[in-house]
C-alpha positions in Angstrom: 23.0 47.1 180.7 24.6 43.8 179.9 25.2 42.2 176.4 21.9 43.6 175.1 23.7 47.0 174.9 26.3 45.5 172.4 25.1 46.2 168.8 25.8 43.8 166.0 27.7 40.5 165.5 25.1 38.6 167.5 26.4 35.2 166.4 29.9 35.8 167.6 28.7 37.3 170.9 26.4 34.3 171.5 29.3 31.9 170.6 31.5 33.5 173.1 28.8 33.4 175.8 28.0 29.8 175.2 31.7 29.1 175.8 31.4 30.9 179.1 28.4 28.8 180.1 30.0 25.5 179.1 33.2 26.4 180.8 35.0 25.9 177.6 36.1 29.6 177.2 39.4 29.8 175.2 42.6 30.6 177.1 43.7 32.7 174.1 41.6 34.4 171.7 41.9 37.2 169.0 39.1 39.6 168.4 39.5 41.1 165.0 37.6 43.7 163.3 37.8 47.4 161.9 38.4 50.2 164.4 35.3 51.1 166.3 33.7 47.7 165.7 33.5 47.1 169.5 36.4 44.7 170.1 37.5 46.6 173.4 33.9 47.0 174.6 33.2 43.2 174.1 36.4 42.2 175.8 35.5 44.2 178.9 32.0 42.7 178.8 33.5 39.2 178.8 35.6 40.2 181.8 32.6 41.7 183.6 30.4 38.6 183.1 33.0 36.2 184.7 33.6 38.6 187.6 30.0 39.8 188.3 29.0 39.5 191.9 25.4 39.4 191.0 25.4 37.5 187.6 22.2 37.3 185.7 21.0 35.6 182.5 19.6 37.0 179.3 18.5 35.0 176.3 19.4 31.8 178.4 23.0 32.8 178.4 25.3 34.3 181.2 25.2 38.1 181.6 26.4 40.7 184.0 24.5 43.1 186.2 26.5 46.1 185.5 26.0 47.7 189.0 28.0 45.5 191.4 31.4 46.5 192.6 33.3 44.2 190.2 31.3 45.4 187.2 31.9 49.0 188.1 35.4 48.6 188.7 35.9 47.0 185.4 33.8 49.6 183.6 36.3 52.3 184.9 38.6 51.1 182.1 35.9 51.8 179.5 37.5 55.3 178.5 40.9 53.7 177.6 42.4 56.8 176.2 41.7 58.8 179.6 43.2 56.0 181.7 46.3 55.8 179.5 46.7 59.6 179.7 46.6 59.3 183.4 49.1 56.6 183.5 51.5 58.5 181.2 51.1 61.7 183.4 52.1 59.7 186.5 55.2 58.1 184.6 56.1 61.6 183.5 56.5 62.7 187.1 59.0 60.0 188.0 62.7 60.1 188.2 64.3 59.5 184.8 65.8 56.1 186.0 62.3 55.0 187.1 60.6 56.4 184.1 62.7 54.2 181.7 61.8 51.2 183.6 58.1 51.9 183.9 55.7 50.6 181.3 52.0 51.7 180.8 49.4 49.2 182.1 45.8 49.6 183.2 44.2 47.7 186.0 41.1 48.9 187.7 40.3 45.4 188.9 42.8 42.9 190.1 41.7 40.1 187.8 41.6 42.3 184.5 45.0 43.6 183.2 44.8 45.9 180.1 47.8 46.3 178.1 47.8 49.4 175.7 50.6 50.3 173.3 53.3 52.0 175.2 53.9 55.6 174.1 55.8 57.1 172.4 56.5 54.3 170.1 52.9 52.9 170.7 54.0 49.3 170.7 53.5 46.5 173.1 56.9 46.2 174.8 58.8 43.4 176.6 58.4 44.9 180.0 54.6 44.9 179.6 54.5 41.2 178.5 56.8 40.2 181.5 54.3 41.9 183.8 51.6 39.7 182.0 53.6 36.5 182.5 54.2 37.3 186.2 50.5 38.0 186.7 49.5 34.8 184.8 51.8 32.3 186.7 52.6 33.9 190.1 49.5 36.0 191.1 46.5 33.9 191.8 43.1 35.5 190.8 41.4 37.5 193.6 38.5 35.0 193.4 37.7 31.8 191.8 36.7 33.3 188.5 38.8 33.7 185.2 41.4 36.4 185.1 41.6 38.4 181.9 44.5 40.0 180.0 43.5 42.3 177.1 46.2 43.4 174.6 44.6 46.4 172.8 46.7 46.3 169.8 48.6 43.7 167.8 51.6 46.1 167.3 54.2 44.1 169.3 57.9 44.8 169.5 59.6 41.5 168.2 61.0 40.3 171.6 57.6 41.1 173.3 55.8 38.9 170.8 58.3 36.1 171.2 58.0 36.3 175.0 54.2 36.2 174.7 54.5 32.7 173.3 55.6 31.4 176.7 52.2 32.1 178.0 50.4 30.7 175.0 52.4 27.5 174.9 51.7 26.6 178.5 48.7 28.8 179.4 47.8 28.9 183.2 44.5 27.8 184.4 41.7 30.4 185.0 43.5 32.9 182.7 42.4 34.2 179.4 44.4 36.4 177.0 42.4 38.4 174.5 44.3 40.2 171.7 42.5 42.9 169.8 43.5 43.7 166.2 42.3 45.2 163.0 44.3 42.7 161.1 45.2 39.3 162.6 48.0 38.8 160.1 50.0 41.6 162.1 50.5 38.9 164.7 53.1 36.2 164.5 51.8 32.9 162.9 52.8 31.2 166.1 50.5 33.4 168.2 47.7 33.0 165.7 48.0 29.2 165.8 47.7 29.1 169.5 44.6 31.4 169.7 40.8 31.1 168.6 40.0 33.7 166.2 36.6 35.6 166.3 35.8 38.4 163.8 33.6 41.3 164.4 32.1 42.4 161.0 30.8 45.7 159.7 27.1 46.6 160.5 24.8 47.7 157.7 24.5 51.6 157.4 20.8 51.4 157.9 21.3 49.7 161.3 23.8 52.4 162.4 21.5 55.1 161.3 18.8 53.7 163.6 21.3 53.5 166.5 22.4 57.0 165.8 18.7 58.2 165.9 18.5 56.7 169.3 21.9 57.6 170.8 22.6 61.0 168.9 19.1 62.6 168.6 20.7 66.0 167.9 21.8 64.9 164.4 19.6 65.5 161.5 18.6 62.7 159.2 21.2 63.8 156.5 23.8 64.0 159.1 22.9 60.5 160.5 23.2 59.1 157.0 26.7 60.8 156.5 27.9 59.6 159.9 26.8 56.0 159.3 28.5 55.8 155.9 31.8 57.3 157.2 31.7 54.8 160.1 32.1 51.9 157.5 30.1 49.6 159.7 31.8 50.4 163.1 29.4 51.4 165.9 32.0 53.1 168.0 33.2 55.3 165.1 29.8 56.3 164.3 28.9 57.3 167.9 32.1 59.3 168.3 32.4 60.9 164.9 32.7 64.7 165.2 30.9 65.7 162.0 31.8 69.5 162.4 35.4 68.6 162.3 34.9 66.3 159.4 32.9 68.8 157.5 35.5 71.5 158.0 38.2 69.2 156.7 36.1 68.1 153.8 35.5 71.8 152.8 39.4 72.1 152.4 39.7 68.8 150.7 37.0 69.8 148.2 39.0 73.0 147.5 42.0 71.1 146.6 40.0 68.9 144.3 38.3 71.9 142.7 41.6 73.6 142.2 42.9 70.5 140.4 39.8 69.9 138.3 38.5 73.2 137.3 40.1 76.7 136.5 42.4 76.9 139.4 42.1 79.8 142.0 45.4 79.5 143.9 44.8 82.5 146.2 41.7 80.8 147.8 43.7 77.5 148.1 46.8 79.2 149.6 44.8 81.1 152.1 43.1 77.8 153.2 46.5 75.8 153.5 48.2 78.8 155.5 46.2 77.5 158.6 47.9 74.1 158.4 50.8 75.1 160.7 53.1 73.1 163.0 52.4 71.7 166.3 50.0 68.9 167.6 46.9 70.9 166.5 48.3 71.5 163.1 49.2 67.9 162.8 45.8 66.7 163.8 44.1 69.0 161.4 46.3 68.0 158.6 45.5 64.3 159.3 41.9 65.1 159.3 42.2 67.0 155.9 44.0 64.1 154.3 41.4 61.5 155.6 38.5 63.7 154.3 40.5 63.9 150.9 41.0 60.1 150.9 37.1 59.6 151.4 36.2 61.9 148.6 38.8 60.1 146.3 37.2 56.8 147.1 33.7 58.2 146.3 35.1 59.5 143.0 36.4 56.0 142.2 33.0 54.7 143.0 31.4 57.2 140.6 33.9 56.4 137.8 33.2 52.6 138.5 29.4 53.3 138.0 28.4 52.4 141.6 27.2 55.9 143.0 24.9 54.3 145.5 28.0 53.0 147.4 29.5 56.5 148.2 29.9 57.8 151.6 29.4 61.5 151.2 25.8 61.3 150.0 25.2 64.8 150.5 27.9 65.7 147.8 26.5 63.1 145.2 25.7 65.8 142.6 29.1 67.5 142.6 31.0 64.3 142.9 29.3 63.1 139.8 30.2 66.3 138.0 33.8 65.9 139.2 33.9 62.4 138.1 33.2 63.2 134.5 36.2 62.6 132.5 38.3 61.3 135.3 40.3 58.0 134.9 41.3 55.5 137.5 44.9 56.3 136.8 44.3 60.0 138.0 42.6 58.8 141.3 45.4 56.4 141.8 48.1 59.1 141.3 46.2 61.5 143.5 45.9 58.9 146.3 49.7 58.3 146.0 50.2 62.1 146.4 48.2 62.1 149.6 50.5 59.2 151.0 53.5 61.3 150.1 52.1 64.1 152.2 51.5 61.7 155.1 55.1 60.5 154.8 56.4 64.1 154.7 54.6 64.8 158.0 56.8 62.1 159.6 59.9 64.0 158.4 58.5 67.3 159.8 58.1 68.9 156.3 56.2 72.3 156.4 52.6 71.2 156.2 51.1 74.2 154.3 53.8 74.0 151.6 53.4 70.2 151.3 49.6 70.7 150.7 50.3 73.5 148.2 52.8 71.3 146.3 50.3 68.5 146.2 47.4 70.5 145.0 49.6 72.1 142.3 50.9 68.7 141.1 47.3 67.4 140.7 46.3 70.3 138.5 49.4 69.2 136.3 48.5 65.6 136.0 
């Protein structure tokens, strides 16, 4: 338990813990890094260490026990998607008039308020920020420790972002706001200027492979290598990657590329794309396919650039090398644009199977 279970970015984690020890922890901070880098996990750990009822030390710095009542209550928010789904289900059962006024917030401990993007727009909304302001200024912490508010995204509605400035301009004592983001520049400059920025960088693939060997022993060495490369340095993504789903999507993505680059067999292609139907399942399946196709296109670009050691789909290196022969950067760029067009078409509810067929045929004509 404790910070020893957090992998990577040791210097950043140590700096934050030193701030807790000295009592100079920032009242507003931004944790920036790729999806799966551990931003949310680290934010919860910081909340646990200041609220722990049986605090300990490790490496000479503050740490949390992980088993006291406060640590356990905060840890109940670890599975954020599950907590949000529960909150949305409760809101859906409300009367329409109450439903419109209710915003999604997660709070398993009185001093730790978590603000996820509010569905269906998946934005931080004004009502959520107003609750944060009320909690910060008018509700004293349940104990003498620091209270935490964690914004899990930087996607704010304009009026919500402007309202948040009120807290940042005159931050209340014993309260810290943590904003999690993949891209700090999505936040208003006025918010960034009033916050301390910490970045969580990508971990080396070899380090992630070693972690997967420990945490996912069911994976074979080749599977671990693939999962580590696909994670792009993000521990959380590596630990949760469903290789079976990815490999199925990649097989269809390879079929599209083979159809475009070799003698086309449209009957096999049309048979595969026929399964990409409407509904939520079809949407998720199409998204997985497009992501797999994007991954293969990036690897082809690396092949063309003469850097095959950097590709992610290592198990396909021989076939990707053959595919890359004669390819140009312009063709790869045009194909990537075609993938984006399919994604945009999904937002307009275009028929997915036909969109994929049209894209595959257009690639063969380039």
